[in-house]
TORKOL-4160 file (C-alpha; in steps of 0.2 Angstrom, whole numbers, padded with zeros to 4 digits, m for minus):
299
<pt num="1" X="m0049" Y="0076" Z="0066"/>
<pt num="2" X="m0051" Y="0078" Z="0084"/>
<pt num="3" X="m0059" Y="0095" Z="0081"/>
<pt num="4" X="m0072" Y="0085" Z="0072"/>
<pt num="5" X="m0072" Y="0067" Z="0080"/>
<pt num="6" X="m0071" Y="0060" Z="0097"/>
<pt num="7" X="m0054" Y="0053" Z="0097"/>
<pt num="8" X="m0042" Y="0045" Z="0110"/>
<pt num="9" X="m0022" Y="0042" Z="0108"/>
<pt num="10" X="m0016" Y="0024" Z="0108"/>
<pt num="11" X="0001" Y="0029" Z="0105"/>
<pt num="12" X="0012" Y="0026" Z="0091"/>
<pt num="13" X="0004" Y="0015" Z="0075"/>
<pt num="14" X="0015" Y="m0003" Z="0077"/>
<pt num="15" X="0002" Y="m0016" Z="0071"/>
<pt num="16" X="m0014" Y="m0014" Z="0061"/>
<pt num="17" X="m0024" Y="m0028" Z="0052"/>
<pt num="18" X="m0007" Y="m0039" Z="0049"/>
<pt num="19" X="0004" Y="m0024" Z="0045"/>
<pt num="20" X="0019" Y="m0022" Z="0056"/>
<pt num="21" X="0024" Y="m0003" Z="0056"/>
<pt num="22" X="0041" Y="0004" Z="0061"/>
<pt num="23" X="0043" Y="0023" Z="0062"/>
<pt num="24" X="0060" Y="0031" Z="0065"/>
<pt num="25" X="0067" Y="0050" Z="0062"/>
<pt num="26" X="0074" Y="0042" Z="0044"/>
<pt num="27" X="0057" Y="0035" Z="0038"/>
<pt num="28" X="0045" Y="0021" Z="0040"/>
<pt num="29" X="0046" Y="0003" Z="0036"/>
<pt num="30" X="0030" Y="m0008" Z="0034"/>
<pt num="31" X="0029" Y="m0027" Z="0033"/>
<pt num="32" X="0020" Y="m0043" Z="0036"/>
<pt num="33" X="0033" Y="m0053" Z="0044"/>
<pt num="34" X="0021" Y="m0061" Z="0059"/>
<pt num="35" X="0009" Y="m0063" Z="0045"/>
<pt num="36" X="0021" Y="m0072" Z="0034"/>
<pt num="37" X="0027" Y="m0083" Z="0049"/>
<pt num="38" X="0010" Y="m0087" Z="0054"/>
<pt num="39" X="0004" Y="m0094" Z="0036"/>
<pt num="40" X="0018" Y="m0105" Z="0034"/>
<pt num="41" X="0014" Y="m0114" Z="0049"/>
<pt num="42" X="m0004" Y="m0114" Z="0043"/>
<pt num="43" X="0001" Y="m0124" Z="0028"/>
<pt num="44" X="0014" Y="m0135" Z="0035"/>
<pt num="45" X="0027" Y="m0126" Z="0027"/>
<pt num="46" X="0038" Y="m0119" Z="0042"/>
<pt num="47" X="0052" Y="m0133" Z="0039"/>
<pt num="48" X="0052" Y="m0132" Z="0019"/>
<pt num="49" X="0068" Y="m0130" Z="0008"/>
<pt num="50" X="0073" Y="m0112" Z="0005"/>
<pt num="51" X="0070" Y="m0103" Z="m0013"/>
<pt num="52" X="0079" Y="m0088" Z="m0017"/>
<pt num="53" X="0064" Y="m0083" Z="m0031"/>
<pt num="54" X="0045" Y="m0084" Z="m0030"/>
<pt num="55" X="0045" Y="m0092" Z="m0048"/>
<pt num="56" X="0058" Y="m0103" Z="m0058"/>
<pt num="57" X="0061" Y="m0095" Z="m0077"/>
<pt num="58" X="0056" Y="m0113" Z="m0084"/>
<pt num="59" X="0040" Y="m0113" Z="m0074"/>
<pt num="60" X="0026" Y="m0112" Z="m0090"/>
<pt num="61" X="0009" Y="m0114" Z="m0081"/>
<pt num="62" X="m0006" Y="m0119" Z="m0091"/>
<pt num="63" X="m0022" Y="m0129" Z="m0087"/>
<pt num="64" X="m0015" Y="m0145" Z="m0086"/>
<pt num="65" X="m0031" Y="m0154" Z="m0089"/>
<pt num="66" X="m0022" Y="m0170" Z="m0087"/>
<pt num="67" X="m0014" Y="m0166" Z="m0072"/>
<pt num="68" X="m0021" Y="m0175" Z="m0054"/>
<pt num="69" X="m0034" Y="m0164" Z="m0045"/>
<pt num="70" X="m0031" Y="m0155" Z="m0029"/>
<pt num="71" X="m0042" Y="m0149" Z="m0016"/>
<pt num="72" X="m0048" Y="m0133" Z="m0022"/>
<pt num="73" X="m0054" Y="m0126" Z="m0006"/>
<pt num="74" X="m0036" Y="m0127" Z="0000"/>
<pt num="75" X="m0029" Y="m0120" Z="m0014"/>
<pt num="76" X="m0038" Y="m0105" Z="m0014"/>
<pt num="77" X="m0036" Y="m0103" Z="0003"/>
<pt num="78" X="m0018" Y="m0102" Z="m0001"/>
<pt num="79" X="m0019" Y="m0091" Z="m0014"/>
<pt num="80" X="m0030" Y="m0078" Z="m0003"/>
<pt num="81" X="m0017" Y="m0079" Z="0011"/>
<pt num="82" X="m0002" Y="m0074" Z="m0003"/>
<pt num="83" X="m0015" Y="m0060" Z="m0010"/>
<pt num="84" X="m0016" Y="m0053" Z="0005"/>
<pt num="85" X="0004" Y="m0053" Z="0007"/>
<pt num="86" X="0005" Y="m0041" Z="m0009"/>
<pt num="87" X="0001" Y="m0027" Z="0000"/>
<pt num="88" X="0019" Y="m0025" Z="0007"/>
<pt num="89" X="0029" Y="m0039" Z="m0004"/>
<pt num="90" X="0025" Y="m0033" Z="m0023"/>
<pt num="91" X="0040" Y="m0046" Z="m0028"/>
<pt num="92" X="0028" Y="m0059" Z="m0025"/>
<pt num="93" X="0015" Y="m0051" Z="m0037"/>
<pt num="94" X="0016" Y="m0058" Z="m0053"/>
<pt num="95" X="0020" Y="m0076" Z="m0046"/>
<pt num="96" X="0004" Y="m0076" Z="m0035"/>
<pt num="97" X="m0008" Y="m0067" Z="m0050"/>
<pt num="98" X="m0002" Y="m0080" Z="m0062"/>
<pt num="99" X="m0007" Y="m0095" Z="m0050"/>
<pt num="100" X="m0023" Y="m0086" Z="m0045"/>
<pt num="101" X="m0029" Y="m0090" Z="m0062"/>
<pt num="102" X="m0030" Y="m0109" Z="m0059"/>
<pt num="103" X="m0042" Y="m0109" Z="m0045"/>
<pt num="104" X="m0057" Y="m0114" Z="m0053"/>
<pt num="105" X="m0048" Y="m0130" Z="m0057"/>
<pt num="106" X="m0032" Y="m0133" Z="m0048"/>
<pt num="107" X="m0017" Y="m0147" Z="m0052"/>
<pt num="108" X="m0004" Y="m0153" Z="m0043"/>
<pt num="109" X="0008" Y="m0142" Z="m0055"/>
<pt num="110" X="m0002" Y="m0127" Z="m0049"/>
<pt num="111" X="0000" Y="m0130" Z="m0030"/>
<pt num="112" X="0018" Y="m0133" Z="m0033"/>
<pt num="113" X="0022" Y="m0117" Z="m0040"/>
<pt num="114" X="0011" Y="m0111" Z="m0026"/>
<pt num="115" X="0023" Y="m0122" Z="m0014"/>
<pt num="116" X="0038" Y="m0112" Z="m0021"/>
<pt num="117" X="0029" Y="m0096" Z="m0015"/>
<pt num="118" X="0030" Y="m0101" Z="0001"/>
<pt num="119" X="0048" Y="m0108" Z="0000"/>
<pt num="120" X="0053" Y="m0089" Z="m0003"/>
<pt num="121" X="0043" Y="m0080" Z="0010"/>
<pt num="122" X="0054" Y="m0092" Z="0023"/>
<pt num="123" X="0068" Y="m0086" Z="0015"/>
<pt num="124" X="0062" Y="m0067" Z="0015"/>
<pt num="125" X="0051" Y="m0066" Z="0029"/>
<pt num="126" X="0053" Y="m0048" Z="0033"/>
<pt num="127" X="0055" Y="m0039" Z="0016"/>
<pt num="128" X="0043" Y="m0025" Z="0017"/>
<pt num="129" X="0041" Y="m0006" Z="0009"/>
<pt num="130" X="0053" Y="0007" Z="0016"/>
<pt num="131" X="0046" Y="0026" Z="0014"/>
<pt num="132" X="0061" Y="0036" Z="0017"/>
<pt num="133" X="0057" Y="0053" Z="0024"/>
<pt num="134" X="0070" Y="0062" Z="0015"/>
<pt num="135" X="0061" Y="0056" Z="m0001"/>
<pt num="136" X="0055" Y="0069" Z="m0012"/>
<pt num="137" X="0038" Y="0072" Z="m0018"/>
<pt num="138" X="0039" Y="0069" Z="m0037"/>
<pt num="139" X="0030" Y="0057" Z="m0045"/>
<pt num="140" X="0038" Y="0043" Z="m0059"/>
<pt num="141" X="0032" Y="0026" Z="m0066"/>
<pt num="142" X="0038" Y="0013" Z="m0075"/>
<pt num="143" X="0028" Y="0003" Z="m0088"/>
<pt num="144" X="0032" Y="m0014" Z="m0096"/>
<pt num="145" X="0024" Y="m0030" Z="m0104"/>
<pt num="146" X="0026" Y="m0047" Z="m0108"/>
<pt num="147" X="0021" Y="m0051" Z="m0126"/>
<pt num="148" X="0009" Y="m0068" Z="m0128"/>
<pt num="149" X="0013" Y="m0073" Z="m0111"/>
<pt num="150" X="m0002" Y="m0083" Z="m0106"/>
<pt num="151" X="0000" Y="m0101" Z="m0113"/>
<pt num="152" X="m0019" Y="m0104" Z="m0114"/>
<pt num="153" X="m0026" Y="m0090" Z="m0122"/>
<pt num="154" X="m0009" Y="m0079" Z="m0129"/>
<pt num="155" X="m0014" Y="m0063" Z="m0121"/>
<pt num="156" X="0000" Y="m0052" Z="m0114"/>
<pt num="157" X="0004" Y="m0048" Z="m0096"/>
<pt num="158" X="0005" Y="m0029" Z="m0091"/>
<pt num="159" X="0017" Y="m0024" Z="m0078"/>
<pt num="160" X="0017" Y="m0006" Z="m0070"/>
<pt num="161" X="0022" Y="0004" Z="m0055"/>
<pt num="162" X="0020" Y="0021" Z="m0048"/>
<pt num="163" X="0035" Y="0030" Z="m0036"/>
<pt num="164" X="0032" Y="0046" Z="m0026"/>
<pt num="165" X="0050" Y="0050" Z="m0024"/>
<pt num="166" X="0060" Y="0037" Z="m0020"/>
<pt num="167" X="0043" Y="0026" Z="m0012"/>
<pt num="168" X="0035" Y="0014" Z="m0021"/>
<pt num="169" X="0016" Y="0017" Z="m0019"/>
<pt num="170" X="0008" Y="0008" Z="m0032"/>
<pt num="171" X="0009" Y="m0008" Z="m0045"/>
<pt num="172" X="0001" Y="m0019" Z="m0053"/>
<pt num="173" X="0002" Y="m0035" Z="m0064"/>
<pt num="174" X="m0013" Y="m0041" Z="m0074"/>
<pt num="175" X="m0018" Y="m0050" Z="m0090"/>
<pt num="176" X="m0021" Y="m0039" Z="m0103"/>
<pt num="177" X="m0039" Y="m0039" Z="m0110"/>
<pt num="178" X="m0036" Y="m0045" Z="m0127"/>
<pt num="179" X="m0023" Y="m0053" Z="m0138"/>
<pt num="180" X="m0010" Y="m0040" Z="m0145"/>
<pt num="181" X="m0003" Y="m0042" Z="m0162"/>
<pt num="182" X="0014" Y="m0034" Z="m0158"/>
<pt num="183" X="0025" Y="m0031" Z="m0145"/>
<pt num="184" X="0022" Y="m0012" Z="m0149"/>
<pt num="185" X="0004" Y="m0013" Z="m0145"/>
<pt num="186" X="0007" Y="m0023" Z="m0127"/>
<pt num="187" X="0020" Y="m0010" Z="m0121"/>
<pt num="188" X="0009" Y="0005" Z="m0128"/>
<pt num="189" X="m0007" Y="m0004" Z="m0118"/>
<pt num="190" X="0004" Y="m0005" Z="m0102"/>
<pt num="191" X="0011" Y="0014" Z="m0103"/>
<pt num="192" X="m0007" Y="0018" Z="m0103"/>
<pt num="193" X="m0013" Y="0009" Z="m0090"/>
<pt num="194" X="0002" Y="0018" Z="m0080"/>
<pt num="195" X="m0004" Y="0035" Z="m0088"/>
<pt num="196" X="m0023" Y="0032" Z="m0081"/>
<pt num="197" X="m0015" Y="0026" Z="m0062"/>
<pt num="198" X="m0005" Y="0043" Z="m0064"/>
<pt num="199" X="m0019" Y="0054" Z="m0068"/>
<pt num="200" X="m0031" Y="0047" Z="m0051"/>
<pt num="201" X="m0014" Y="0051" Z="m0041"/>
<pt num="202" X="m0014" Y="0067" Z="m0047"/>
<pt num="203" X="m0032" Y="0070" Z="m0044"/>
<pt num="204" X="m0028" Y="0063" Z="m0026"/>
<pt num="205" X="m0013" Y="0073" Z="m0022"/>
<pt num="206" X="m0020" Y="0088" Z="m0028"/>
<pt num="207" X="m0032" Y="0086" Z="m0012"/>
<pt num="208" X="m0015" Y="0089" Z="m0002"/>
<pt num="209" X="m0011" Y="0105" Z="m0011"/>
<pt num="210" X="0003" Y="0097" Z="m0023"/>
<pt num="211" X="0005" Y="0101" Z="m0042"/>
<pt num="212" X="0015" Y="0091" Z="m0053"/>
<pt num="213" X="0021" Y="0096" Z="m0071"/>
<pt num="214" X="0027" Y="0082" Z="m0084"/>
<pt num="215" X="0027" Y="0064" Z="m0075"/>
<pt num="216" X="0041" Y="0054" Z="m0081"/>
<pt num="217" X="0035" Y="0038" Z="m0087"/>
<pt num="218" X="0048" Y="0026" Z="m0091"/>
<pt num="219" X="0048" Y="0012" Z="m0105"/>
<pt num="220" X="0060" Y="0000" Z="m0113"/>
<pt num="221" X="0050" Y="0001" Z="m0130"/>
<pt num="222" X="0056" Y="0014" Z="m0142"/>
<pt num="223" X="0042" Y="0009" Z="m0153"/>
<pt num="224" X="0029" Y="0010" Z="m0142"/>
<pt num="225" X="0035" Y="0029" Z="m0137"/>
<pt num="226" X="0036" Y="0033" Z="m0157"/>
<pt num="227" X="0018" Y="0027" Z="m0158"/>
<pt num="228" X="0013" Y="0040" Z="m0143"/>
<pt num="229" X="0023" Y="0055" Z="m0149"/>
<pt num="230" X="0019" Y="0054" Z="m0170"/>
<pt num="231" X="0001" Y="0054" Z="m0175"/>
<pt num="232" X="0009" Y="0049" Z="m0193"/>
<pt num="233" X="0010" Y="0031" Z="m0184"/>
<pt num="234" X="m0006" Y="0028" Z="m0180"/>
<pt num="235" X="m0011" Y="0024" Z="m0197"/>
<pt num="236" X="0000" Y="0008" Z="m0193"/>
<pt num="237" X="m0008" Y="0006" Z="m0177"/>
<pt num="238" X="m0028" Y="0003" Z="m0181"/>
<pt num="239" X="m0029" Y="m0014" Z="m0173"/>
<pt num="240" X="m0026" Y="m0003" Z="m0157"/>
<pt num="241" X="m0043" Y="m0001" Z="m0146"/>
<pt num="242" X="m0046" Y="0018" Z="m0147"/>
<pt num="243" X="m0046" Y="0020" Z="m0129"/>
<pt num="244" X="m0029" Y="0016" Z="m0127"/>
<pt num="245" X="m0024" Y="0032" Z="m0139"/>
<pt num="246" X="m0028" Y="0044" Z="m0122"/>
<pt num="247" X="m0009" Y="0042" Z="m0119"/>
<pt num="248" X="m0005" Y="0053" Z="m0134"/>
<pt num="249" X="m0017" Y="0066" Z="m0128"/>
<pt num="250" X="m0010" Y="0067" Z="m0111"/>
<pt num="251" X="0008" Y="0068" Z="m0118"/>
<pt num="252" X="0002" Y="0083" Z="m0129"/>
<pt num="253" X="m0007" Y="0090" Z="m0115"/>
<pt num="254" X="0011" Y="0088" Z="m0105"/>
<pt num="255" X="0003" Y="0077" Z="m0093"/>
<pt num="256" X="0017" Y="0064" Z="m0095"/>
<pt num="257" X="0034" Y="0063" Z="m0102"/>
<pt num="258" X="0038" Y="0046" Z="m0110"/>
<pt num="259" X="0057" Y="0043" Z="m0107"/>
<pt num="260" X="0065" Y="0027" Z="m0114"/>
<pt num="261" X="0074" Y="0015" Z="m0099"/>
<pt num="262" X="0086" Y="0001" Z="m0104"/>
<pt num="263" X="0076" Y="m0015" Z="m0099"/>
<pt num="264" X="0090" Y="m0019" Z="m0086"/>
<pt num="265" X="0085" Y="m0004" Z="m0076"/>
<pt num="266" X="0064" Y="m0008" Z="m0080"/>
<pt num="267" X="0057" Y="m0011" Z="m0062"/>
<pt num="268" X="0041" Y="m0016" Z="m0068"/>
<pt num="269" X="0050" Y="m0031" Z="m0078"/>
<pt num="270" X="0048" Y="m0039" Z="m0061"/>
<pt num="271" X="0029" Y="m0037" Z="m0064"/>
<pt num="272" X="0027" Y="m0047" Z="m0080"/>
<pt num="273" X="0038" Y="m0063" Z="m0080"/>
<pt num="274" X="0048" Y="m0074" Z="m0068"/>
<pt num="275" X="0067" Y="m0068" Z="m0068"/>
<pt num="276" X="0085" Y="m0075" Z="m0063"/>
<pt num="277" X="0089" Y="m0073" Z="m0047"/>
<pt num="278" X="0101" Y="m0059" Z="m0049"/>
<pt num="279" X="0088" Y="m0049" Z="m0061"/>
<pt num="280" X="0076" Y="m0051" Z="m0048"/>
<pt num="281" X="0085" Y="m0045" Z="m0032"/>
<pt num="282" X="0092" Y="m0031" Z="m0042"/>
<pt num="283" X="0076" Y="m0025" Z="m0047"/>
<pt num="284" X="0068" Y="m0030" Z="m0030"/>
<pt num="285" X="0082" Y="m0019" Z="m0020"/>
<pt num="286" X="0083" Y="m0004" Z="m0033"/>
<pt num="287" X="0093" Y="0010" Z="m0027"/>
<pt num="288" X="0090" Y="0029" Z="m0030"/>
<pt num="289" X="0106" Y="0031" Z="m0040"/>
<pt num="290" X="0098" Y="0020" Z="m0052"/>
<pt num="291" X="0083" Y="0030" Z="m0054"/>
<pt num="292" X="0091" Y="0047" Z="m0057"/>
<pt num="293" X="0104" Y="0040" Z="m0068"/>
<pt num="294" X="0089" Y="0033" Z="m0079"/>
<pt num="295" X="0081" Y="0049" Z="m0078"/>
<pt num="296" X="0094" Y="0060" Z="m0083"/>
<pt num="297" X="0101" Y="0047" Z="m0098"/>
<pt num="298" X="0081" Y="0048" Z="m0104"/>
<pt num="299" X="0081" Y="0065" Z="m0107"/>
């Protein structure tokens, strides 16, 4: 770059747009601790009670039309601040995205859910993303779905994440476009979304000279895997939009390898629904050994 552009050396990158970067021989740690403390102070949550998870498993948000309305401007400001935190805190991705659905007409119940996220941030201000220098350059991904998770329109929530070696590099939590008729369909659609992201990542990484064979895609639904692998079963899935069947095409082409993973080791589960403390912390602080055992068991 210095041959093409005029540049000046400003030292090692440590802070950029709210991101704090710590670089060492073992790897790089990216977090937003200062930004987290700043928004806690901004919304008067600095002295709030600590919470160990961003959302209770008993939380069931809906439109709450009979609830008391709250300041829409402040609510959107809180949501916007939290959305920027998801850059380094994927553990709050699902909770923030769920609360963001009610920005048009926020109620007291919605603001209480958002305040719980802030209380969780006060408990974990320095959590971030760790990128190990010893990590291998191999891709793998996880996909999961929560059937009919939305109480308003009964649409399901897809959750996916992609890892380069042991480093989490991409993730998503979003509501599916249409109502699914079965758990097989929602898992199949989520896996197709993960596959689509893999194709983009393969194309991008190929510019750096990296080539990949079959990429492991770990799914905890044996029925969804069977639909992707067995063309005979397609007669039972005519209600699934044809655009999602490209998953089977890329399996046959050798781009991906669909592998079953037990639900306890399904990392994408954290992007689909609220979890109990033990399950949440286990997925949040996953270990390399778990991933390796999962992949070997799937083979």
